[in-house]
C-alpha positions as CSV (number, residue, x, y, z in Angstrom):
1,M,5.4,24.9,-11.4
2,A,5.3,27.4,-14.3
3,I,8.3,29.0,-15.5
4,W,6.8,32.4,-14.8
5,T,6.0,31.5,-11.1
6,F,8.4,33.1,-8.7
7,R,8.5,30.8,-5.6
8,I,9.7,31.1,-2.1
9,H,9.9,29.6,1.0
10,L,9.5,31.4,4.2
11,V,11.4,29.9,7.0
12,P,11.8,31.2,10.6
13,A,15.2,33.0,11.1
14,K,15.0,31.6,14.8
15,S,14.8,27.9,13.5
16,L,17.9,28.6,11.1
17,L,19.9,30.0,13.9
18,N,18.9,27.4,16.3
19,T,19.7,24.4,13.9
20,H,22.9,26.0,12.0
21,G,24.2,28.5,14.6
22,K,24.0,31.4,11.9
23,I,21.5,31.9,8.6
24,P,23.4,30.1,5.8
25,A,23.9,31.3,2.4
26,T,21.9,28.4,0.8
27,L,19.8,25.5,2.1
28,E,20.3,22.5,0.0
29,Q,17.0,20.8,0.8
30,Y,15.3,23.8,-1.0
31,M,17.5,23.5,-3.9
32,P,15.9,21.9,-7.1
33,S,16.4,18.1,-6.8
34,K,18.6,16.5,-9.4
35,N,16.5,13.4,-9.1
36,P,13.2,14.4,-11.0
37,G,10.0,13.4,-9.1
38,Q,11.9,13.3,-5.7
39,L,12.4,16.4,-3.1
40,L,15.4,15.0,-1.8
41,G,17.9,12.6,-2.9
42,P,18.0,9.0,-0.9
43,D,20.5,10.2,1.9
44,E,18.9,13.5,2.7
45,T,16.7,14.4,5.4
46,F,14.3,17.4,5.6
47,I,14.8,19.6,8.2
48,N,11.3,20.8,9.6
49,Y,12.3,24.5,10.6
50,W,8.3,25.0,11.4
51,S,8.3,22.4,14.4
52,S,7.2,25.3,16.6
53,K,3.7,25.0,16.3
54,S,3.3,28.7,17.9
55,A,5.3,30.1,14.7
56,L,3.0,28.2,12.3
57,R,-0.3,29.6,14.2
58,S,1.6,33.3,14.0
59,I,2.1,32.8,10.2
60,K,-1.2,31.4,9.9
61,E,-3.3,34.5,11.5
62,V,-0.8,37.1,9.4
63,V,-1.6,35.4,6.2
64,E,-5.3,35.2,7.0
65,G,-5.3,39.2,7.8
66,E,-3.8,39.3,4.1
67,L,-5.1,37.1,1.8
68,P,-8.5,35.0,1.6
69,E,-8.5,31.2,2.1
70,T,-9.1,29.1,-0.9
71,H,-9.8,25.7,-1.9
72,S,-6.5,23.5,-1.0
73,W,-5.8,20.6,-3.0
74,S,-4.3,18.7,-0.2
75,S,-6.0,18.3,3.1
76,D,-2.4,18.5,4.9
77,A,-2.0,22.3,3.7
78,T,-4.0,25.6,4.2
79,M,-3.9,27.9,0.8
80,Y,-4.4,31.6,0.6
81,S,-4.8,33.1,-2.8
82,R,-5.6,36.6,-4.5
83,D,-6.8,36.3,-7.8
84,G,-4.4,33.7,-9.0
85,E,-1.4,36.2,-8.6
86,I,-0.1,34.8,-5.3
87,T,-0.8,31.6,-3.3
88,I,0.7,30.9,0.2
89,E,0.5,27.2,1.3
90,I,1.2,26.4,5.0
91,W,2.0,22.9,5.7
92,E,3.0,21.6,9.0
93,D,6.9,21.5,7.7
94,D,6.8,24.6,5.3
95,V,5.5,27.6,3.9
96,V,5.2,28.2,0.2
97,C,5.0,31.4,-1.5
98,S,4.1,31.6,-5.3
99,I,3.7,34.7,-7.3
100,D,3.1,35.0,-11.0
101,A,5.8,37.2,-12.4
102,R,3.0,38.3,-15.4
103,S,1.1,40.1,-12.8
104,K,0.9,43.8,-13.0
105,K,0.6,43.9,-9.4
106,I,3.9,42.5,-9.2
107,A,5.8,45.1,-6.7
108,E,2.7,45.2,-4.4
109,L,2.7,41.0,-4.2
110,I,6.6,41.2,-3.4
111,E,5.4,43.9,-0.7
112,L,3.0,41.8,0.5
113,V,5.5,38.8,0.9
114,D,8.0,41.0,2.4
115,L,5.3,42.5,5.2
116,I,4.3,38.7,5.8
117,S,8.0,38.0,6.7
118,E,8.7,41.2,8.8
119,K,5.7,40.3,11.0
120,T,6.6,36.6,11.5
121,E,10.2,36.9,11.5
122,T,10.8,34.5,8.7
123,T,13.7,34.3,6.3
124,F,13.3,33.9,2.3
125,I,14.6,30.7,0.7
126,L,14.4,30.8,-3.3
127,S,13.1,27.5,-4.6
128,E,15.1,28.3,-7.9
129,N,18.0,27.5,-6.2
130,G,18.1,27.2,-2.5
131,Q,19.5,30.8,-1.8
132,V,18.6,32.6,1.5
133,V,17.6,36.2,1.1
134,P,18.2,38.5,3.9
135,R,15.0,40.4,4.8
136,E,16.5,43.7,4.1
137,P,15.0,46.4,2.0
138,F,14.7,45.5,-1.8
139,C,16.9,41.8,-1.2
140,L,13.7,40.3,-2.0
141,E,12.7,42.6,-4.9
142,N,16.3,42.4,-6.2
143,A,16.2,38.2,-6.0
144,F,13.1,38.6,-7.9
145,K,14.6,40.6,-10.9
146,K,17.3,37.8,-11.1
147,S,14.8,35.0,-11.4
148,K,13.7,32.9,-14.3
149,A,10.4,34.1,-13.8
150,Y,11.2,37.7,-14.3
151,K,13.5,37.0,-17.3
152,F,10.6,35.0,-18.7
153,T,8.5,38.1,-18.4
154,I,10.9,40.2,-20.3
155,N,11.8,37.7,-23.0
156,P,9.8,34.5,-23.1
157,I,11.4,32.9,-26.3
158,D,15.2,33.1,-24.7
159,T,14.3,32.2,-21.3
160,L,12.5,28.9,-22.7
161,L,15.3,28.0,-24.9
162,Q,17.8,28.6,-22.1
163,A,15.7,26.3,-19.7
164,A,15.4,23.6,-22.5
165,H,19.3,23.8,-22.9
166,N,20.0,23.7,-19.1
167,N,17.4,20.5,-18.9
168,N,19.6,18.7,-21.8
169,H,22.6,19.1,-19.9
């Protein structure tokens, strides 16, 4: 994933409540792996918050109404995209939104993801750190402005140097 990609997972709020009894502040399974090449550690299990087929159908219908379907690099996923600025991947166990932070339409793209989330009663999970972002006005926009992707658009050299430094430690 490119450093300028703001990536979020959409997770049904109802599933989070049923699984955890509340909406947690972070979800470890969405945090970057400490084992390169592995999504989870050897003792971790991926929780499928999308086990409800009706929830998957619902988000697919909403996304189809907003974005054109595009060629999927996997037969296991359906993908939607607009001009390379936003891509939404729908898997059996995950929904991933990737936004190019360099886009001149960034506010519109964040609003689109916010609208999809509202219509499907999903919660945002940041790929960068596993943080759960409330579905409230400006929360996703504020999370974006704290992201590496946004920082890259403001100061690419310092952001790349910081990323290299963090990878060495």
